[in-house]
C-alpha positions as CSV (number, residue, x, y, z in Angstrom):
1,X,94.2,100.9,94.4
2,X,90.5,102.9,93.6
3,X,88.7,105.1,95.8
4,X,91.8,104.2,98.7
5,X,90.9,100.0,97.8
6,X,93.5,97.8,97.4
7,X,93.2,95.2,94.2
8,X,91.9,92.0,95.7
9,X,93.8,88.5,95.1
10,X,91.4,87.7,91.8
11,X,91.3,90.5,90.5
12,X,94.8,90.8,90.5
13,X,95.2,87.6,89.5
14,X,92.7,87.5,85.8
15,X,93.9,91.2,85.5
16,X,97.7,88.9,85.1
17,X,96.1,86.1,83.1
18,X,94.8,88.0,80.6
19,X,97.9,89.8,79.9
20,X,99.8,87.0,80.1
21,X,99.9,85.7,76.0
22,X,100.5,89.5,75.4
23,X,103.3,88.6,77.2
24,X,104.4,85.8,74.9
25,X,104.5,87.7,72.0
26,X,107.3,89.6,73.4
27,X,111.1,88.2,71.7
28,X,112.9,86.2,74.7
29,X,115.7,88.9,75.1
30,X,113.4,91.6,75.2
31,X,110.5,90.6,77.8
32,X,108.5,94.0,80.1
33,X,109.9,94.5,83.2
34,X,107.7,93.6,85.9
35,X,106.4,97.3,86.8
36,X,106.1,97.7,83.4
37,X,103.8,94.3,83.5
38,X,102.2,95.7,87.0
39,X,101.5,99.6,85.1
40,X,100.1,97.3,82.4
41,X,97.5,95.3,84.7
42,X,96.5,98.9,86.8
43,X,95.6,101.0,83.6
44,X,93.1,97.9,82.6
45,X,92.2,97.7,85.9
46,X,91.6,101.8,86.3
47,X,89.6,101.8,83.2
48,X,87.4,98.6,83.5
49,X,86.4,101.0,87.3
50,X,85.7,103.8,85.5
51,X,88.1,105.5,87.0
52,X,87.8,109.5,86.4
53,X,91.4,110.5,87.4
54,X,94.3,108.4,87.9
55,X,97.3,109.3,89.5
56,X,100.6,107.4,88.3
57,X,103.9,107.2,90.2
58,X,107.2,106.9,87.7
59,X,109.0,104.3,88.7
60,X,112.3,106.0,87.9
61,X,113.0,108.8,85.9
62,X,110.4,110.0,83.6
63,X,111.4,110.0,79.8
64,X,111.8,106.5,79.1
65,X,109.2,105.1,82.1
66,X,106.5,102.8,81.2
67,X,104.5,105.1,83.1
68,X,104.8,107.5,80.9
69,X,102.8,106.6,77.8
70,X,99.6,109.2,79.8
71,X,98.9,112.4,78.5
72,X,98.3,113.9,81.9
73,X,96.3,117.0,83.0
74,X,99.0,117.9,85.0
75,X,102.9,116.8,85.6
76,X,104.5,116.8,88.4
77,X,107.8,116.8,89.6
78,X,109.0,116.6,93.4
79,X,112.9,116.6,95.0
80,X,115.5,115.4,92.9
81,X,118.3,113.3,93.9
82,X,121.1,111.7,93.5
83,X,119.4,107.6,92.8
84,X,118.9,105.1,89.9
85,X,122.6,107.2,88.4
86,X,123.5,103.9,86.5
87,X,120.4,104.6,84.4
88,X,119.7,107.7,84.2
89,X,122.8,109.8,85.0
90,X,125.4,110.8,87.1
91,X,125.7,114.3,87.6
92,X,122.3,115.8,89.0
93,X,121.6,118.2,85.8
94,X,121.5,114.5,83.6
95,X,118.9,112.8,86.6
96,X,116.9,116.2,86.4
97,X,116.3,116.5,82.9
98,X,115.2,112.6,83.2
99,X,112.9,113.6,85.1
100,X,112.2,116.6,83.1
101,X,110.7,114.1,80.2
102,X,106.9,113.7,82.0
103,X,105.8,117.4,81.2
104,X,103.9,117.2,77.9
105,X,103.4,119.7,75.6
106,X,101.2,122.3,76.2
107,X,99.8,120.5,79.6
108,X,100.6,122.7,82.7
109,X,103.3,121.2,85.6
110,X,104.4,122.0,89.3
111,X,107.9,121.5,90.7
112,X,108.2,120.9,94.2
113,X,111.0,122.1,96.7
114,X,114.2,121.0,95.5
115,X,117.3,120.1,96.9
116,X,119.4,121.1,94.2
117,X,120.2,124.4,92.1
118,X,118.0,122.2,89.0
119,X,114.9,124.3,88.3
120,X,115.7,126.2,85.2
121,X,116.0,122.8,83.5
122,X,112.2,122.0,84.0
123,X,111.7,126.2,83.4
124,X,113.9,125.4,80.0
125,X,111.7,122.0,79.1
126,X,108.5,123.6,79.7
127,X,108.8,126.8,77.7
128,X,110.1,124.8,75.0
129,X,107.0,122.9,75.7
130,X,104.7,125.6,76.0
131,X,103.6,124.1,79.7
132,X,103.1,126.2,82.1
133,X,105.4,125.9,85.5
134,X,103.6,125.9,88.9
135,X,106.8,126.5,91.4
136,X,106.2,125.8,95.1
137,X,108.7,127.5,97.3
138,X,107.4,130.8,94.8
139,X,103.6,130.1,95.3
140,X,103.4,128.7,98.5
141,X,104.5,129.7,101.9
142,X,103.5,127.5,105.1
143,X,104.7,127.9,109.2
144,X,105.5,124.9,111.5
145,X,103.5,125.3,114.5
146,X,104.6,121.6,115.9
147,X,106.7,118.4,114.8
148,X,106.8,114.8,117.1
149,X,106.3,111.3,116.4
150,X,102.6,112.3,115.8
151,X,102.9,114.4,112.9
152,X,103.5,118.3,112.1
153,X,100.4,121.0,112.3
154,X,101.1,123.8,110.2
155,X,99.6,126.3,108.4
156,X,99.9,127.5,105.0
157,X,98.9,129.3,101.5
158,X,98.8,128.3,98.3
159,X,98.8,130.5,95.9
160,X,96.6,132.7,97.7
161,X,94.5,130.3,99.2
162,X,94.9,130.3,103.0
163,X,94.7,126.8,105.4
164,X,95.1,127.1,108.9
165,X,94.8,125.1,111.4
166,X,96.4,121.9,109.1
167,X,98.0,118.8,110.5
168,X,99.7,115.9,108.9
169,X,100.0,112.4,110.7
170,X,103.6,111.9,108.8
171,X,106.8,113.6,110.3
172,X,109.0,115.6,108.7
173,X,109.6,119.1,107.9
174,X,109.6,117.2,104.2
175,X,106.4,115.9,104.6
176,X,104.9,119.5,104.4
177,X,106.4,120.0,101.6
178,X,105.5,117.2,99.6
179,X,101.8,118.7,100.9
180,X,102.2,122.1,99.5
181,X,103.2,120.5,96.0
182,X,100.0,118.3,96.6
183,X,97.6,121.0,97.1
184,X,98.9,123.3,94.6
185,X,98.5,120.3,91.6
186,X,95.0,120.1,93.1
187,X,94.4,123.7,92.7
188,X,96.3,124.4,89.2
189,X,93.3,121.9,87.7
190,X,90.8,122.8,89.6
191,X,90.4,120.3,92.0
192,X,91.9,121.1,95.0
193,X,88.7,120.7,98.0
194,X,87.5,123.9,100.3
195,X,89.5,124.0,104.1
196,X,87.6,121.7,106.0
197,X,88.0,118.8,103.3
198,X,91.9,119.4,103.1
199,X,92.1,119.4,106.9
200,X,90.3,115.9,107.2
201,X,92.5,113.9,104.1
202,X,95.7,115.3,105.5
203,X,94.8,114.2,109.3
204,X,93.7,110.7,107.7
205,X,97.2,110.1,105.2
206,X,98.7,106.7,106.5
207,X,101.3,105.5,104.3
208,X,103.6,102.2,105.5
209,X,106.8,102.5,106.2
210,X,107.9,106.7,105.9
211,X,108.7,106.4,109.5
212,X,105.7,103.9,110.3
213,X,105.4,103.7,114.0
214,X,104.9,100.2,115.1
215,X,105.5,97.9,118.2
216,X,107.0,94.4,118.3
217,X,108.8,92.0,120.9
218,X,108.7,94.5,123.9
219,X,110.2,97.2,121.6
220,X,109.7,100.1,119.2
221,X,110.3,100.3,116.0
222,X,110.6,103.3,113.1
223,X,110.3,101.5,109.3
224,X,111.3,103.8,107.4
225,X,112.6,103.1,103.1
226,X,115.2,105.7,102.5
227,X,116.8,104.5,99.6
228,X,119.4,107.3,98.8
229,X,121.4,109.6,100.4
230,X,119.1,112.6,100.5
231,X,116.6,110.7,101.4
232,X,118.4,108.9,104.5
233,X,119.4,113.1,105.5
234,X,115.8,113.2,106.1
235,X,114.9,110.3,107.6
236,X,117.8,111.2,110.1
237,X,116.8,115.3,109.8
238,X,113.3,113.8,111.2
239,X,114.5,111.6,113.9
240,X,116.4,114.5,115.3
241,X,113.3,116.8,115.1
242,X,110.3,114.5,115.5
243,X,111.5,112.2,117.9
244,X,112.7,111.8,121.4
245,X,114.9,108.2,122.5
246,X,117.7,107.2,124.7
247,X,119.1,105.1,122.7
248,X,118.5,104.7,118.7
249,X,119.2,101.1,116.9
250,X,119.6,100.9,113.3
251,X,118.4,98.3,111.5
252,X,120.3,98.7,108.0
253,X,119.4,97.1,104.4
254,X,120.5,98.1,101.3
255,X,120.6,96.1,98.0
256,X,123.7,96.3,95.8
257,X,124.2,100.2,92.9
258,X,122.7,102.6,95.7
259,X,124.7,104.6,97.3
260,X,126.1,103.3,100.2
261,X,128.0,105.8,102.3
262,X,126.0,108.7,101.6
263,X,123.0,106.3,103.0
264,X,125.0,105.3,106.0
265,X,126.6,108.5,106.8
266,X,123.1,110.4,107.3
267,X,121.9,107.4,109.0
268,X,124.8,106.6,111.3
269,X,124.9,111.2,112.1
270,X,121.6,109.9,114.4
271,X,122.0,106.1,115.4
272,X,123.9,105.0,118.7
273,X,124.5,101.8,117.2
274,X,124.6,100.1,113.3
275,X,123.2,96.9,113.2
276,X,123.6,95.6,109.0
277,X,121.3,93.2,108.2
278,X,120.7,91.5,104.8
279,X,117.6,92.5,103.2
280,X,114.2,90.1,101.5
281,X,114.9,91.6,98.1
282,X,114.9,90.3,94.8
283,X,117.2,92.6,93.8
284,X,121.2,92.0,93.4
285,X,123.3,92.3,97.4
286,X,126.3,92.9,98.5
287,X,125.9,92.5,102.3
288,X,130.1,92.5,102.9
289,X,130.2,96.1,100.6
290,X,127.7,97.2,104.0
291,X,129.2,96.3,106.3
292,X,132.9,97.8,106.1
293,X,131.5,101.2,104.7
294,X,129.7,100.8,108.1
295,X,132.4,100.0,110.2
296,X,133.8,103.2,108.9
297,X,131.3,105.6,110.9
298,X,130.1,103.5,113.6
299,X,133.7,100.8,114.4
300,X,131.2,98.5,116.8
301,X,129.1,97.8,113.6
302,X,127.8,94.3,114.1
303,X,126.6,92.3,110.9
304,X,123.4,89.4,111.6
305,X,122.2,88.0,108.7
306,X,118.5,87.0,109.0
307,X,116.7,90.5,109.1
308,X,114.1,88.6,111.9
309,X,117.1,87.9,114.2
310,X,118.5,91.4,113.9
311,X,115.7,92.7,114.7
312,X,115.3,90.8,117.8
313,X,119.3,91.3,118.7
């Protein structure tokens, strides 16, 4: 998207048609992935729209990620967790080393709050590359005033700059910590706006399927895309501390290769009932394994393969 507006269908199709001949030049056993193709299309689209600043989010890891072709004005590393372990490594240190691959020589790197002791890995890589490192926990402070299903109100100190009376329409302490990482990153590259602009921008933030509240068929739903144990942990924490409910039914779909037990452990800690369903996805599934694991946490868990029926049950 450019200036908050997603690419329109016609432009998307034109970009894909333009890139298709290039894709055909690759050998059949080494075709670019969907993410690589979309990255190339996005960069072409940004270039033609004269984008001044582009934010690229890695798809997996960092060192070999398709977004890592660039020489960024700042690299930002948010919280590291166990995910994509078949590609990035089985230990948190190996995963962090892959993430550190986005640090570029002489370019600043901002490191956010970490649930594991991995900051020294980033400091080591940054030191070798002579890249200034800015630690969010070391340079920022925050105080939460109120947490609810409508978001969080707080005040923050960002490397000596005080921002009072802030609110973000995203629930959970973790979103405040993510906000501080974003603000410090802007400050590092001298793009941090004045207080009122920060306040208005944060209040307007909306992220689909991140504790997104919807109403359907007379019921209240909270949608979230937590896909590893750590994201399930912060989801459960946010549900416990920000929401008021009498009974919580968790409808869960997990693709093959994810930490099934880790995700279900945290979700079951806050759910009164578990319903396992089959997500609509191109990825490989093992729904029986998800169901059997879920029953170990909540024995009367039920399996409803059709996701629409699962939501209506």
